[in-house]
C-alpha positions in Angstrom: -176.8 -113.8 -88.9 -175.6 -112.6 -93.0 -171.7 -111.3 -91.4 -171.2 -114.6 -89.9 -172.7 -116.6 -92.7 -170.0 -114.5 -94.8 -167.4 -115.1 -92.7 -167.8 -118.6 -92.3 -167.7 -118.9 -96.0 -164.2 -118.9 -96.9 -163.4 -121.6 -93.7 -165.8 -124.0 -95.4 -164.1 -123.2 -98.9 -160.9 -123.8 -97.2 -161.8 -126.7 -95.8 -163.7 -128.3 -98.7 -160.4 -127.6 -100.9 -158.5 -129.8 -98.5 -160.5 -132.8 -98.2 -161.0 -132.8 -102.3 -156.8 -133.0 -102.2 -156.4 -135.5 -100.1 -159.2 -137.7 -101.9 -157.3 -137.1 -105.2 -153.9 -137.5 -103.7 -155.2 -141.4 -101.9 -156.8 -142.1 -105.5 -153.7 -142.1 -106.8 -151.5 -143.4 -104.5 -154.2 -146.4 -104.7 -154.0 -146.7 -108.3 -150.5 -146.6 -108.6 -150.0 -148.7 -105.7 -152.7 -151.2 -107.3 -150.7 -151.3 -110.5 -147.4 -152.0 -108.9 -148.6 -154.9 -106.7 -150.9 -156.7 -109.9 -147.4 -156.6 -111.7 -145.8 -157.6 -108.7 -147.9 -160.7 -108.5 -147.5 -161.4 -112.0 -144.3 -161.5 -112.1 -144.1 -163.4 -109.0 -146.7 -166.0 -109.8 -146.3 -165.7 -113.6 -142.9 -165.8 -114.4 -141.2 -167.2 -111.3 -143.2 -170.0 -110.8 -145.0 -170.9 -113.7 -148.3 -171.8 -112.4 -150.0 -171.1 -115.0 -152.7 -168.1 -116.1 -155.7 -168.6 -113.7 -153.1 -168.1 -110.7 -151.5 -165.4 -112.4 -155.2 -163.9 -112.6 -155.2 -164.2 -108.9 -152.5 -163.2 -108.0 -152.8 -160.4 -110.0 -156.1 -159.5 -108.7 -155.0 -159.7 -105.0 -152.4 -157.5 -105.3 -154.2 -154.9 -106.9 -157.1 -154.7 -104.5 -154.0 -154.9 -102.0 -152.7 -152.0 -103.3 -156.1 -150.1 -103.6 -156.1 -150.2 -99.8 -154.5 -147.4 -99.6 -157.9 -145.3 -100.1 -158.8 -146.7 -96.4 -155.2 -145.4 -95.1 -156.1 -142.0 -93.8 -159.2 -143.5 -92.0 -157.4 -146.7 -91.1 -154.3 -146.8 -91.1 -154.0 -150.5 -90.5 -155.3 -152.3 -93.1 -152.4 -151.5 -95.0 -150.4 -152.3 -93.6 -151.7 -156.3 -92.6 -152.4 -155.9 -96.0 -148.5 -155.4 -96.6 -147.5 -158.4 -94.1 -149.7 -160.8 -96.7 -148.0 -159.3 -100.1 -144.7 -159.0 -98.2 -143.9 -162.7 -99.3 -143.7 -162.1 -102.6 -142.0 -159.5 -102.8 -144.1 -157.2 -104.3 -145.9 -153.9 -102.8 -143.2 -151.6 -102.3 -145.7 -148.4 -102.7 -147.9 -149.7 -100.6 -145.1 -150.8 -97.7 -143.7 -147.7 -97.5 -146.9 -145.5 -97.7 -148.9 -147.0 -95.7 -146.1 -148.0 -92.4 -145.4 -143.5 -93.2 -149.8 -143.1 -92.6 -149.3 -145.4 -89.4 -146.4 -143.7 -88.2 -148.2 -140.3 -88.7 -151.7 -140.5 -87.8 -152.2 -143.3 -84.9 -152.0 -141.1 -81.6 -148.7 -141.4 -79.5 -148.1 -142.7 -77.0 -151.5 -144.0 -75.8 -150.7 -147.1 -79.4 -147.0 -146.7 -78.7 -147.2 -150.7 -78.6 -149.8 -152.2 -82.0 -147.7 -149.3 -84.1 -144.4 -150.3 -83.0 -145.1 -154.3 -83.4 -146.7 -153.8 -86.9 -143.6 -151.6 -88.1 -141.2 -154.3 -86.2 -143.5 -157.1 -88.0 -142.7 -155.5 -91.5 -139.5 -155.0 -90.6 -138.4 -158.4 -89.7 -140.6 -159.7 -92.9 -138.8 -157.5 -95.1 -135.7 -158.3 -94.0 -136.0 -162.0 -94.0 -137.5 -161.8 -97.6 -134.9 -159.6 -99.1 -132.1 -161.8 -97.6 -133.9 -164.9 -99.2 -134.1 -163.9 -102.3 -130.9 -162.8 -102.7 -129.6 -166.2 -100.8 -131.4 -168.1 -103.7 -130.3 -166.1 -106.8 -128.6 -168.8 -108.7 -125.2 -166.7 -110.7 -124.5 -166.5 -114.0 -121.6 -168.2 -115.2 -118.4 -167.7 -114.2 -119.7 -165.2 -111.1 -119.2 -166.0 -107.4 -121.5 -165.4 -105.6 -120.1 -162.4 -102.6 -120.2 -163.3 -98.6 -123.4 -164.2 -96.6 -122.7 -160.8 -94.6 -122.7 -158.7 -97.6 -126.4 -160.3 -98.2 -127.1 -159.9 -94.2 -126.2 -156.2 -95.0 -127.7 -155.3 -98.4 -130.9 -157.2 -96.9 -130.7 -154.9 -93.8 -129.8 -151.8 -95.6 -133.5 -152.3 -97.8 -135.2 -153.4 -95.0 -134.7 -150.6 -92.9 -135.1 -147.9 -96.1 -138.8 -149.4 -96.6 -139.1 -149.8 -93.4 -137.6 -147.4 -90.7 -137.5 -144.4 -93.0 -141.4 -143.8 -93.6 -141.8 -144.3 -90.3 -139.1 -142.1 -88.8 -140.3 -139.1 -91.6 -144.1 -139.9 -90.3 -143.3 -140.0 -86.3 -141.7 -136.4 -87.3 -144.0 -135.1 -89.3 -147.1 -136.1 -87.8 -145.7 -134.7 -84.1 -145.2 -131.5 -86.3 -149.0 -131.5 -87.8 -150.1 -132.1 -83.9 -148.0 -129.2 -82.9 -149.3 -126.7 -85.0 -152.8 -128.0 -84.3 -152.1 -127.4 -80.8 -151.0 -123.8 -81.7 -153.6 -122.8 -83.8 -156.2 -123.8 -81.0 -154.1 -122.0 -78.5 -153.7 -119.0 -80.7 -157.2 -118.9 -80.8 -158.3 -120.0 -77.5 -156.6 -116.9 -77.0 -157.7 -114.6 -79.4 -161.3 -115.3 -77.4 -159.4 -114.6 -74.2 -158.2 -111.4 -75.5 -162.0 -110.5 -76.8 -163.4 -111.5 -73.4 -160.9 -109.5 -72.2 -161.5 -106.3 -74.1 -165.6 -106.9 -73.2 -165.0 -106.8 -69.9 -162.9 -103.9 -69.8 -165.3 -101.9 -71.4 -167.7 -103.2 -69.2 -165.9 -101.5 -66.4 -165.2 -98.7 -67.9 -168.7 -98.0 -69.0 -169.8 -99.0 -65.1 -166.9 -96.7 -64.1 -168.8 -94.0 -66.3 -172.1 -94.3 -65.1 -170.3 -94.6 -61.2 -168.5 -91.4 -61.9 -171.4 -89.7 -62.8 -173.4 -91.1 -60.2 -171.2 -89.4 -57.6 -171.3 -86.1 -59.7 -174.7 -86.3 -59.9 -175.7 -86.7 -56.2 -172.6 -84.2 -54.9 -174.3 -81.0 -57.1 -177.8 -81.9 -55.6 -176.1 -82.1 -52.2 -174.6 -78.8 -52.8 -177.3 -77.4 -55.1 -180.6 -78.5 -52.9 -179.5 -78.0 -49.2 -177.4 -74.3 -49.6 -180.4 -73.2 -52.3 -183.2 -74.5 -49.4 -181.0 -71.7 -46.8 -181.2 -68.9 -49.8 -184.7 -69.3 -50.1 -185.6 -69.6 -46.5 -183.6 -66.1 -46.0 -185.6 -64.4 -49.3 -188.5 -64.9 -48.0 -187.5 -63.8 -44.1 -185.9 -60.6 -45.8 -189.2 -59.9 -47.9 -191.1 -60.2 -45.2 -189.2 -57.9 -42.1 -187.2 -55.5 -44.9 -189.8 -52.6 -44.1 -190.4 -53.6 -40.3 -186.9 -54.7 -39.4 -183.9 -53.1 -41.5 -181.5 -54.9 -39.2 -182.9 -58.1 -39.5 -183.2 -57.9 -42.8 -179.4 -56.5 -43.5 -178.6 -60.1 -41.7 -180.6 -62.4 -43.9 -179.2 -60.6 -46.5 -176.0 -61.5 -44.6 -176.9 -64.7 -44.9 -177.7 -65.5 -48.0 -174.6 -64.0 -49.1 -172.5 -65.8 -47.2 -174.7 -69.5 -48.5 -174.3 -68.6 -51.6 -170.4 -67.9 -51.8 -170.2 -71.3 -49.4 -172.3 -72.8 -52.2 -169.9 -71.4 -54.9 -166.7 -72.8 -52.9 -168.1 -76.7 -53.4 -169.4 -76.4 -56.7 -165.9 -75.1 -57.6 -164.6 -78.5 -56.0 -167.1 -80.3 -57.7 -166.9 -78.9 -61.0 -162.5 -78.7 -60.6 -162.1 -81.4 -59.3 -164.3 -84.0 -59.8 -163.5 -86.3 -57.4 -164.1 -87.4 -53.6 -160.6 -85.5 -52.7 -159.4 -84.6 -48.7 -159.5 -81.2 -49.0 -160.9 -78.6 -50.5 -160.2 -76.1 -52.9 -159.3 -73.5 -51.2 -157.7 -75.3 -48.6 -160.1 -76.1 -45.4 -160.5 -79.1 -44.3 -163.3 -81.5 -45.7 -166.8 -81.0 -44.8 -166.8 -83.6 -41.8 -168.4 -84.6 -38.5 -166.3 -81.5 -37.1 -168.5 -79.0 -39.3 -171.7 -80.1 -38.0 -171.9 -77.6 -35.4 -171.8 -75.3 -38.5 -174.1 -77.0 -40.1 -176.9 -76.5 -37.6 -176.4 -73.5 -36.9 -176.3 -72.0 -40.6 -180.0 -73.7 -40.3 -180.9 -71.6 -37.0 -180.0 -68.8 -38.3 -182.2 -69.3 -41.2 -185.4 -69.8 -38.6 -185.5 -73.2 -37.8 -185.5 -74.9 -34.5 -182.9 -77.0 -33.9 -181.1 -78.6 -31.3 -177.3 -80.5 -31.7 -176.6 -83.4 -29.3 -173.1 -85.8 -29.5 -173.2 -88.3 -27.2 -170.2 -90.4 -26.3 -166.5 -89.9 -28.1 -164.6 -92.0 -30.9 -161.7 -91.9 -33.4 -161.4 -89.7 -37.0 -162.6 -91.2 -40.0 -162.4 -91.7 -43.5 -162.5 -88.2 -45.7 -165.3 -89.9 -47.1 -167.2 -91.5 -44.3 -167.0 -88.5 -42.8 -168.2 -86.3 -45.9 -170.8 -88.5 -46.1 -172.1 -88.7 -43.0 -172.2 -84.6 -43.0 -173.9 -84.9 -46.5 -176.8 -87.4 -44.5 -177.7 -84.6 -42.2 -177.6 -81.9 -44.6 -180.0 -84.0 -46.4 -181.9 -84.0 -43.6 -181.9 -80.1 -42.6 -183.1 -79.6 -46.1 -185.9 -82.4 -46.0 -186.9 -80.0 -43.3 -186.4 -77.0 -44.6 -188.8 -78.1 -47.4 -191.6 -79.9 -45.7 -191.8 -79.4 -42.4 -191.9 -75.4 -42.0 -191.8 -74.2 -38.3 -191.8 -77.9 -36.3 -188.5 -79.0 -34.2 -185.6 -80.6 -35.5 -183.3 -82.8 -33.8 -179.8 -84.0 -35.0 -177.5 -86.3 -33.4 -173.9 -87.3 -33.5 -173.2 -90.4 -31.5 -170.4 -92.7 -31.3 -171.2 -95.8 -30.8 -168.9 -99.4 -29.8 -169.8 -100.2 -33.5 -169.0 -96.9 -35.5 -170.8 -93.5 -35.7 -174.6 -92.9 -35.9 -176.0 -89.8 -37.3 -179.4 -88.7 -37.6 -182.0 -86.1 -38.0 -185.4 -86.3 -36.5 -188.5 -83.3 -37.0 -191.1 -83.4 -35.9 -194.5 -83.0 -37.2 -194.4 -79.9 -39.2 -195.2 -76.4 -36.8 -197.4 -75.0 -39.6 -194.5 -72.6 -40.5 -193.9 -71.2 -44.2 -193.2 -73.7 -46.4 -190.1 -73.5 -48.6 -191.2 -73.8 -52.5 -189.2 -75.8 -53.8 -188.9 -78.4 -56.2 -188.0 -81.8 -55.2 -186.7 -84.9 -57.1 -187.3 -87.2 -54.5 -183.3 -87.8 -55.4 -181.4 -86.4 -52.3 -182.3 -90.0 -49.9 -181.6 -92.3 -52.6 -178.0 -90.7 -53.1 -177.7 -90.9 -49.4 -178.2 -94.3 -49.3 -176.2 -95.1 -52.1 -173.0 -93.6 -50.6 -174.0 -94.8 -47.1 -174.2 -98.7 -48.6 -171.3 -98.3 -50.5 -169.8 -97.6 -47.8 -170.2 -101.3 -45.5 -173.0 -99.1 -43.2 -176.4 -98.3 -42.6 -179.3 -95.8 -43.7 -182.8 -95.1 -42.7 -185.0 -92.9 -43.5 -188.9 -93.0 -42.5 -191.6 -91.3 -40.8 -192.3 -91.5 -37.3 -195.2 -92.3 -35.2 -195.9 -89.0 -33.8 -196.2 -87.1 -37.5 -192.4 -86.5 -38.1 -189.8 -87.9 -39.9 -186.2 -89.2 -39.6 -182.6 -89.8 -41.6 -180.7 -92.2 -39.6 -177.5 -93.5 -41.2 -174.6 -95.8 -39.6 -171.5 -96.3 -40.7 -169.2 -99.2 -39.1 -166.2 -98.5 -37.1 -163.3 -100.2 -39.6 -163.6 -96.4 -41.0 -161.7 -95.1 -38.2 -158.8 -93.4 -38.7 -156.8 -92.6 -36.0 -157.8 -94.3 -32.5 -157.7 -90.4 -30.6 -161.3 -89.2 -29.9 -162.1 -86.2 -31.6 -162.0 -83.1 -29.3 
């Protein structure tokens, strides 16, 4: 709050100074116009008409009050103009006429009030022209002088009227339009500045979301790779510990499987850490994990001692790399959960091509009493799978079965297909 108050103080100070300067200017102009009109009233009534002191004083007072109407020229610009129309027949109040017409033309809204403004300006012009011409035609010449032709007086009256009325109006119109243009440009600049601030804020928010999404994606990839591969390695290590003294050949086979699983885990970690994005090819040039590699994934779990079957129904097109990798990760996560929580249970892996897409499912029965893999579980695997599938417009299901088993299933829509020929 203190910052905003501090930032607003200079603007408020400038606004106050502008108001004060305008008030002082109006007061000065009103004072000068009042003196001029009062002097004009004295000259017209006292010197020319010789009506005596009382009418002369009344004319001076009326003239002074008329000139003082410039105090309200900004708020009610028509009032000084109307007063000048009353005083013009007395041929006094030149400053009042000029300033009032200038203010009227510069402050009234155009073109919504064009007709009233034009009517007042024309009225002042015609009245001024008539009174100046009347004054010139009725003036008595000095002895020995010859008066010029009437057209000369008409021309002089027209020029004087134009100078007193048209010139202030044109100047007021120009300066008023210029002021409104500047204000419009300031408002537009302020609007653009606000819009730029909003766009910058939106860009920062998009960047923040992009960072969070990328961080979440990398975390999902790391979890998928580490959880599955490490669970297989732990299973093989446990088997190796039990049979190393009884069956050296089988122990050696388990050791080879552990080494192969470890190399696969390192290879996938290199892909994630080296590329940091979902790509169509692995770092070593092999195709990205997809539907075609599901049999190999099942064989790895079978080699680790899991009783697992793999079934493919129907045929379908190839899908985008991201879609196939998502389906692969779903099966991988289902097998990992079976290793962790359903030791000894029978596991079924299903790949089904249906008219509206492709479906993958991993279903394990009730735990068969086998050895449980002692691996920590943060509960993030299924959450990450759900996010992956839903981001592609598919559906995801993970939950217990009626017989005590567990099902992990995902359905990806057919719009993710990239080729019309079925997988062979």
